[in-house]
C-alpha angles and dihedrals in degrees: 000000000000093000090048090055092047091050091047091052092048092050094041095239134112120273087240088062089057090052092050089051093050091052094044091243093122132046112210125229116252089255092056092045088056092048090051092047092050092045091057095035095232133111119273091242089061089060105031131035138166088228123059116263120239108254111264090231089061091051095045098042102034113138090208098240 
């Protein structure tokens, strides 16, 4: 929870908002999406997509066939 609070403070949102974002229960404004992108130093499309992302576990542990 501490990290969620730290992130919320850095983004100027409530820690509950971070939880909603993590669960997919909340869609951020474009402004918030840019702030998240800038905070992590990665492009918005690496964080948000209109299509579901492939689970990281499938990418990391794929047997290749």
